[in-house]
N, C-alpha and C positions, 0 to 999 in steps of 0.2 A: 504494500500500500504506499503510494508516494505523494498523492495530492489530496488535501483535506480542505473542505470549505466549512468554516465555523460560523454559525448563525446564532447570535445571542440576543437575549431580551435586553431592551434599552433600560437598564438599571445599574445602579452603582455596584450592587452585590454581584450582578452578572459580570461586570467588567473585572471585579476583583478575582472572580472565579476563573475568568479567561486567563488571567496571569499565570495561574497554576497550570491550566491546560497548555498554554503556550510554552511553558518550560518543558513539558513532556514532549511536545511536538518537535521542539528544537533538539532535545536529546536523542530523539530518534531519526534526526535529519529529514523530517517530513516537510514538504512545501505546503503552505496554507494561505487562505485568505479569509478575512473577517468581514462579516456583513451584519448590519442591524436592520436596515430598511428592506422590507419584504419586496416591494416594488422593484427596487434596484436590483435586488438578488435575482428575481424572476427574469430580468432582462439580461443579466449577465450569464447566468447558468446555461451551459450547453451539455448535450447528452454525455460526452465522454471527457468533459473537463475535469471532473473530480471523481474520486474513488470512495469518498465517505463524506457524509453530511453530519457534522458534529453540532449538536444543539445544546445550548446552555440557557437554561430557563426553567419554566414549569411545564406542565402538560399542555397548556394553551400554546406556548411557543412551539412545542413539538408538533402539535396538530396543524399549526400554520405551515411549519416547514415540511410536514408529510405531504400536504397537498401539492407542493411544488416538486419535491424530490421524487415522488412516486411517478410523475409523468416522464421521468428520464431513467427510472430504474436504479437510482443512486440510493445505497443503503444509508440508514441513519443510526446514530446512537445518541443518547441524551444524558447530559449531566445536570442533576437537579439543582436549581436555584429558586425553586418556587416553594409552595406550601405543601403540596401532596406528593407530586413526583411519582405517579404510577407509571408513566411512560418514560420519564427521564429517570432511569433506574439507578445511575451511578451518583453516589453522594460525593460532594466536593472533597470530603475527607478521604475518599478512596481513590481519587484521581491518580495520584502517584503510582499506586499498586495495580489498580484495575484497568485503567485507560490503556496502558501499554499492551495488555492482553488482547483488547479489541483491535488496536491498531496493528498488532502483529498477526492478526487473523485467527486468534485462538478462542473467539467467542462464537456462539451459535448464531447463524443467520436465519431470521424468521421471515415468513411472508404473511402479512396480515391482510385479510379481506377488506376492501373499501367499497363504498356505495356511490352510485351516480344518482343525482337528484334532479328532477325536472318539475317545472311548475307551469300548469295549464290555466290561464286566466284570460277570459274574454275570447275564447277559441284560439288563443296563441299559445303555442308550447315553446318553453324556453328551458334550455339546459343551464342549471345553476353551478354545477361542479362536481368534483369527487371528494369524498369525505371519509375520515377514518373512524369517527366515533358514532355519530347519530344524526337523525333528522327528528325534530321535535315540533309538534303542533300544539300550541297552548292558547288559553284564553288571553284576552287583552288585560289592561290594568283593572277593568271593572270585574268584581268577583261574581261572575255568573257562570252557570254551566254552559258549555258549548257542545254541539252535536257533530259528530264526524262519522261518515260512513266509510267502512273499511272494505276494500276489494282485493282479493288475492287471485292472481292469474285471471283477472277479468270477472271473477264471481263475487257478488256481493255477500260478505260473510256476516257482518254485524254492524250495528250502529252504536257507537260509544256516546253516552251521555256522561260528561265529566269535565275535568280540567284540561283534557287533551289526550294526545297519543305520542308514543315514541316508536321509531323504527331504528334499531341499534344494530351494530356490528358486534362480533364477539369481543373486539377490543373495547367498544363502548359499554359492554355489559357491566362494567365495574364503575361506570360513571352515573349519569342521571337515571338510567334504566334500573340500576340497582336501588337507588333511593325510592324509586316509584314501585318497588316490590318485585322487580324482575330477577331471574336467576343469574348466577355467575356462569358464564360460558367460556370454556378454555379458549385463549386468544387465537390459537391457529385453527380452530374449528371452522368449517365452511357452512356457516348458518347465518340467517337473519333472525333478529329477535323483535317481536311486536309486544309492547307493553302499554297498556292504557293507564293514564294518570288519574288517580282518584275517581274510578268509575262509580257512577250512581247505581249501576246494576252489578251486584256482587258476583255474578257468574262470569263477568268479563275478566278473564284472567290472562296473564302473559302467555305467549305462544312462540315456540321455537320452529322456525321454517327452514327448509332447504335453501341454499343460497341462489339456486336458479330461479326461484319464484320472484314474480314482480308484484309489489304491493302499492296500491293506490289509496290515497285518503281524499275524501271529498267533504268540504265544509258545507253543512246544511243548515246551520243555525240561522234564524231570521234576525236581521237587524243586529248582528252580533259580530264584531270583528275579531279574527284570530291572528295569531303570529306564528311564523315558521322560523325556527332557529336551527342552524347547521353547525355542528361541531362547537356549539356554544359561542360562535364568533361572527357569524353572518345571519342577518335577519331580514325577513320579508313579511309585509302586512298581507293578510288573506281576508277575502270577503266570501259571501254566500256563493256557491257554485264553483269556486276555485279548487283545483285538483293538484295534489302533490304526488308524484310518481317516483317510487324508489326501487332501484334494481341493483344488482351486483355490478361493480365497475370492472372494466377490463384492466385497470390499474391496480396494483397491490402496493402496500407499504412494506418495503424490505427494511428490516431493523435488526440490529445486534441486541441480543438479550444479555443481561448481566451474567458474566462468565462464572460467577461464584454463587449465584442464587437461582432457584427455581421459581416458576410461577407461583407455586403454593407457598414458597418461603416469602415471596413479596406480599401475598395475601395476608400472611400472619403479621408481617411487619407493618404494612399500611392500613389493613382493615381490622387488626387484632383478631384475625380469623383463627378458629380452632382453639 
């Protein structure tokens, strides 16, 4: 591994952590470039320019980087400088010992499923992008129940009365979907996860689907605006009749896992699991 692209959160702590990372990169005689601005990064990055995308920040920074890196097949590794750090698995205290293992190719390379999201509004279909975690339809600021019809492979399956719905990837199963009562899905699984948010009908339960299925949500609430949130970072207002279509993306997120921790070990550490 010779060329590394470093993408970091615009914060004082992230810059301090970068200094530690920089020392490791120099010790291994690796060429690197540092970026903070996502738009600038997207213009500069070319498919074969870099062999690794090193992210310094929290899970939000990692999700943002994943949308870019996935389009070029560049693998990522995350150094945590946020609060939770489920995706940015390497702690800053571990940089000196653990990061060289990744840079020397001694960590497992995973391929995480991503989703493509489309919005149909006023008979116009628009591609919104590819995402690693989830697509969430929720009520607006007014505390009222919204109605959402759910279609799977074109078949109307149910109508959810509640605070909204989530369509998650296995990676996103430990994010909002988990808080809404969804199951934890092993991150390399090839599944989609449907989770209703606070459903008024108690029989509306989470559903694990094959990744080849297409899921469509249709807002049917009268005089009630809903909101679509993608990976917790991009948002779109929805009105009655709008449809959100989610399917497996042809892009995948290639990422290195922590060489000294398993997924279950991370669950124990981050979620106090078990």
